[in-house]
N, C-alpha and C positions, 0 to 999 in steps of 0.2 A: 504493500500500500504506500509506504513512504517513497519507494523507488518510483512508483507511478506518479505520485504527486510532484516529485522532483522533475520528471520529464515534462509534465504539464506546465509547471512554472517556467522552465527553460524556454518552452515553445512560445509562451506569452511574452516573455521578455524579448526574445529575438524578433517577434513580429512587431513589437513596439519600437525597437530600434530601427527596423526597416521603414515603418511608416513615418518615423520622425526625421529620416534622412532628407536633407534638402534636395530639390530638383537641381540638376546640373545646368546652370545658366551662365556661369562665368568662366568655365574652364572645360577642356576636353575630358571625357571620361577615360578611365584607365584602359578600357577595352578598345575604344575608338582610337586612342593614341597609339596603342601597341599595334593595332592592325594597320594604321597609317604608316608607322615606321617600317613595318614589313613590306608594304607596297612601295614606299619610297625607295627602299633598298633595291627592289627588283627593277624599278623604272619602267614597268610594262603595264601596270594597271592603275586606274584612278578611282575605281568604284568605292573603295573603303573610305576615301576621304569624305564622301557624302555623309557619313555618319557623324562627322565632327560637329560639335555645337559651337556657336559663335562666341568669341572672347571679347568682341567689341560690337557696338551697334552697326547695323548695315548702313551703307552710304545712302544718302537721300536720292529719291527718284526724280527730283526736280531737275528739268532739263537745263535751266539756267541760261536760256537764250539771251542774246543781246537785245535790249529793250527798244532801241531805235537805231536807224542808220543815218548817214550824213544827208539824206534827202528829206529828213523829217521836217514837216511844215507845221505840225501841231506843237508849238514850242512850250505849251503848258505841260507836255509830257516829259520834257527834259528836266527831270528833277531827281534828286538822290533818294529814290524810293524803289524798293523791290518787294512786292507783296505787302506784307503788313509791317515791314521794317523801314526805317528811314523817315524823312520828313522834307518838306519843301524848303528852299532857301529863302529867307526873309530879307537878307541884305543884298548887296550888289552881286550880280552874276554875269560872267562872260559867256553868254549863251552860245555864240558861234563856236567857241572852243569846246564847250561842254557837248555840243552836238557831235563833234568829231571824236569825242572820248567817252562814249556811252559806258564802257566797262570800267572806267575810273570813277565816273560820277555815281553809277548804280552798279557796283560790281556783282558778279555772280556770288552766290553764297558759298561756293567752293573756294573762293579766295580767302587767304588767311595770312596775317602778318604783313611784313613790308620788306621790299628790297630797294636798293638804289635805282633811280630812274633809268629805264632801258629804252626810252623813246626820245628822239630828238628830230623835229622837223627842220629841214634846211631853211625853211621860211623864217625861222627865228635866228638864223645866223647873220652876223653883220656882213654886209656886202662891201667888198673893196672895188670901187668903180674906177676904171681906167679908160683912157681914149683907146677904143678898139675892143673893149670887153670888160669882164668882171670876174671876181672869184669870191667864194665864201667857203668857210671851213667848219669842221666839227672835230674837236679833240677833247682831252680830259677837262678843259675849261668849261665846255658845254655839257659833257656827259662823263662825270668822274669815273664811272665804272668801266668805261671803255679804254682800258689801259694797253691793249694789245695792238690797236690800229686807230688811225685817224683818217678822215676823209676830206677831200676838197672837191667842190663843184665849180667848174670853170667854163666860161663862154668866150669864144674868140670870134669877132666879126670876120667876114671873108678877107683874107690877106693878113689879118692881124697875127702878131707873133708873141708867144710867151718866150721871153728872151733866153739866150744861151745861158745855161745854169747847171748846177749839180746839187745833190743832197748827201747828207750823211746816212741816209737810209735808202732802200730800194723805192722805186716808184712804179706802181701798177695802175693801169687805166682801162676803163670800159667806155667806149664812145656811145653817147646817147643820141646825138644828131649830127649830120654832116660828116665831112671827111677832114682829118687832120694829118698834115705831113710831118713826120718825125725824123729827126736826124740825131746821130750820136757818133762818138769816137771812143773806143775803149782804151784801157791803159797800155795796150800794145800798139796803139796807133792804127787800129783797124776801124773802118767807118761803116756807117749804115744809114740808109734812107728808105722810107716806105710811106705810102698813103694808107691810113687806117680809117676804115669806114664804120657805119653804125653797127653796133653789136660786136665789134672786133676789139682786140686787146693790144696793149703794148706794155713792156716791162723793161726798166733800166736798173741794173744792179747798183748798189751803193757807190757813190763817187764817180759814176760814168757821166760825163758832160753830154747834154742833149738840148734840143730845142723843139718847140711845138708851133706849128703854123696852120691856121685854117685855110683850106683851099676854097675856090669859088665854085665848087661843084654844085653847091646850093647857095642862094643869095644870102642866107642867114649865117653862113660860116659853119662853125662847129661848136658843140658842147659835149663835155665829157666828165666822168667821175674819176677822180684820182684817189688811190688808197696807198697809205704809207704804214709799214709794219711797226709803228711806235705810236702809242696813244697820246704822247706828249708832243708829237710833231706839230710844227706850225709852218705854214707855207711862207710866212713872213720871215722865217729864218733861213731861206734858201740862199745858196752861194751864187750870186749873179755876176755875169761878165762885166756889165757896166758899173756895178757897185764896187767891184774890186779895183778896176782901173781908175775910178774916180778917187781912190784912196791910195794910189801909188804915185810917187814923184814922177813927173813926166820925163825927166832925164833918165830915170831907171827904165821906164817903158821904152824909150827910144833905144837905149843900150840893149835891152832884151831882144827887140825886133831888128836891130842893126840898121835903123833908118834915121833920117833927120828928125829932130824933135818936132818940127813944124807939121809932120804928117799926122800928129795927134791934136791939132789945134781945135778940132770940132768934136772930140769925144764928149759924151754926156758928162755933166758934172755930178750926176746922181743916178740912181738905178732907174731903168725903164720899166721893168717888170712885164707889162703888157703894152704893146704899141702898134699902131696901124702900119701897114706896108702893102706892097703889091703882091697879089696872089701868086703863088708858085705855079709853074706849068704842071699839068697833070702827069706828064711823062718825064718829070725831073729825075736825074740820076745823081748819085753821089759822085764827088770828084774821084778821079783815078787815084788809087792808093797803092803804093809799092808794098805795103804790108798786107794788102788784101782786105776783104770785108770780114765782119765778125763771124765766127764759125757757127753760132747759134742765133737765129733771127730774134730781134727784139720785138717783133709784132706777130700776131696770130689771128687768123681769120676764124674767130669763134663763131661768127654768124653762119658759117658754112658747116659747122658740126651738126650732125643729125641728132636731134633729141630723142631720148627713149620715151616711148608712150606707155603710160600707166592708166589704170582705170579712171583716175580723176584728173589727169593732166600729164605734163611732161617734165623731164629734167635732163640737163646735159652739164658736163663737167669740163673744166680746163684746169689742169695742174701739170706737174712735171712729166706726166705720162704722155701728154700731147703738146705741151708748151715748155720744153726743157729748161729754158733760161729762167723761168718764173719760179725761182727757188724759195722765195719768201711768201708768196701769195697763191692761193688756189680759190676757185670759185665754182659754184653751182648756180645755173640759171634755171628757175623753176616756174612753171605755169600751173595754175590750179583753176579748174572750171567751177562755175557757180554751184554751191552746195557741197563741193569736195574739200579736201584738206591735205596739206602736207602732214604725213603721219606723225604720231607721237614718237619722238626720238630724242637723242642727245648726241653731242660730239665729245669723244672721250678725252681729248687733250688740248684742244684749241678753242678759243672763244670765237663766236660767230658775229661778224659785223654785217648787218642786213641793210638792203636798200630797196625800197618799193617803187616799181616802175609804172604799174597800172593796177587798177582795181582797189578793193577794200579787203582788209585782213583783220583777223582777230587772233591774238596769240596769248596763251597763258604760259607763264614762266614758273617752273617749279624749282625751288631753291633748297629743298630738303628741310628737315626739322618742322614739317607742317606749314611751310611758307610757300604761297603761290599768289601771283598777281597777274591780272589780265589787262592787256592793252589792245587798242585799236590803231591800225595804221592805214595811211592813205599815200598816194603817189608823192614822192619827194621826202618821205619820212625815213629816218634811220632807226634801225633796231639793233640791240646788242644783247647777246645771250652768252654769259660766261660758261666755260666748260666746267663741269659736265651737266649743267642745268637741263632738266627735261622740258620739252616744249612741243607745240604743234603750230601750224599756220593754217587757219580756216578761212576760206573765201566766204565772206558775209555779204558780198554784193551780187549784182545780176550780170556782171561782165567778167571776162577772164582776168584773174589775178596773176601778175608777173612780178617776180622779185629776184634779187641776187642774194645768195649766201656766200660770204667772203671770209677767208681764214688766213691767219698768219702761219702758213704751213705749206710745204711743198706738195702735199697730197691731200685730197679730200677724204674725210673719214666721218662716218656716223654709225650709230647703233640704233637699230629698229626695235621698238617694243614688241611688235607682233612677232617678228622673226625670233627674237630672244625667247619668248614664251613658247613658240612653236617647236623650238629645238631643245627645250627643257623637258625632263621627264614629266609626263602628264599628271602623275599623282602629286608632284610638287606644285604644279600650277593649280590643280584643283584644291589642294590643301590651303593655298593662299586666297583664291578668288571664288571658290565654290561654283565654278563654271560646269556646265553639263559636258558629258563626254563628246556629244556632237559638236559643241562649240569649240572645244579644244582640238578636235580632229580637223576642224575647218580652218584653223590658223595657218597663215601663209608661211611656208618655210623659206621663201625668198622675200626680200624687202618689198613691201607694197609701195613705198616712197610717196606717191600721191594717190590717196584713196578716194574713190568716187562716192557719191551720195548713196545712201541705202535705197 
């Protein structure tokens, strides 16, 4: 009888402990964790990960669309409100600027924390006006985070010359409009001359003297983007021919060139920088050179490179694989169709200096530690994404988006989020994201690059 009573009491106590045990809502159960470990080690099955319980809340299903675009006419909608959060501005408001920056004024709820500014419109850069053209620049003074590269936007009227000069850094260029005739002589006395047209590139190594002159192929002359692999670079610090000779005693100049001092009676007393001149002939040739021409061309017909077609747009690359002299700068030119996006990705070792040529873009920059900020870009805007910040570029307009991704690197490199997950053991992916087997199996094992709309 006593033995029977003991068994009954034990059964009651055990059932009480079982009913009092809390439901597992904050951690994996021992059984699911052990089965997950077993499947992870095999790398072949993902089914057991489905039994895991969440350790954190699920992400919101809120799509967090941009609330207006740059054509917005209902200006009462341009307010820092998203759903039930935020409130209108009672004080002064720069509405035209806010219209262009919807995701700064009313950020998606996925944004968190803050990062240094990664947007700079060239429209806010000071213009240096000259007879024959103009120049404006962006460096760390305008965007302090952009330490790896600086940019200059320059326009030359037909025939105008950006005078003979050199830099302590390399110079890389993308021609926006018109044709520019470039000349250079390297340290071994070998010369170079070429006409560089829209969408084409030139590159001069550090210290190589060169000149730029707009041809009259179009009435407007030419306009181009210059990139220098140093964020503190200033085009005002260029080594100019006229500036140098204006600061050398004339008897020294005469002695150097072995001519009479009177030959230099009319040299400029200060730098010219940009000045008007007669347009060069389209068939101009470099002077005959006993040392020969440079062994690796300083220009590249990037416009003739066939872009790779993807589901949502195109991309093409210029780096040392096809433009060997460009040892400090590489570029990808990307197009994104309406509703499509440059995929979620990052660049492993080099910062990205971006320039928007056409269309409207939305970019969220993820800086780790729960920090993400979203920006909107229009033509003429500069973006900057430090390595290895995660980001995407979404076309939020109704026309083709076209932009440049530029790097201080001899080769273009990126890491695709989709490809990374597709080539990772499925159970690992499922344990992290709780995706279905069919979704994991559908992941692209080659880089999507530009993803079309669903």
